N, C-alpha and C positions, 0 to 999 in steps of 0.2 A: 504494500500500500504506500503510495507516494504521499509526501507531506503537502498539505494544502498551502498555497501562498498566504502570506500575512495580510491582514486587513489594514495594515498601516498605510497602504497606498490610497485608501479612501478617506483619510483624514483631511479636514478642511485646510486650505492653503492659508498661510499667514499673509496678511496684507499690511502694507506700510500705512501708518496713520500720520497725517500731517500734523505738525505742532500747532498748538493753540497760540493765539497772539500774546497771551499773558504768560506763556511758558517759554523757558529757554529751549532752543532747538536741540533735539536729541541727536545722538550719533546716527550715521546713515545705516549702520548694520543692526540697529535695534528695531525689532518688529513686534507688533502687538497682534495677538490673535483676535480676530473679530468674528464672533459667532452670531448666527441669525436665529438660533433656536429660542423659542419663547420660554419664559420662566413658567414652571408648573403653577397652576392655580393654588392659592393658599388653602382652599377648602379640602384638598386631598391630603390624606395621611399616608405615611410610608409603611410598607410591608416587605419583609424579607422573605424570599422564596428560594429554597435550595434545590438546585437542579444539577444534573450531571454535566460534565464538561461538553459532551456531545449535544445535549439538549440546549445549552446556552449558545453554543456555536450555531446550531440550526436556527434558533430564534433570531440571532444577530444577522445571519445571512438573509433570512426572510425579510427582516426589517430593512436591510440595504436594498433588496430587490423592490420592495414596495414603497420605499422612500418614507418610512415611518420610524418612530423611535421604538426600541424593543420594549420599553415600559408600557407604551400604548398598546402593543400587541398583547402583552401579558394581562393588562387591565381589561381589555376587551374579552379575552378568553375567560377570565374570572367572572365578569358580568354575565356572559352567556351561560356559564355553568350554574350560577346562582338562579338565573331565569329558568333553566331547564329543570332544576330541582326544587322550584317553588319558593325560593328564598329572596326573590327580587322585591325591592321596596318601591 
């Protein structure tokens, strides 16, 4: 079995951020990572789910293919399970 290539190639690219007028100019080799992901809503609470390495890898690959966050995929699966088993509110 061959080893699958790393997912590091899918990381967002760092973008140069222009200095603000009230700040001293930064060195040209200093870059700041600009992310576009929205902050999660404050009404959601955290939950740890323990999965095997293969299960986590599969969910992350599905998330990449669908352009979603893997936490959104997990939350959707849990909500669907709750609805199927009569626990939805």
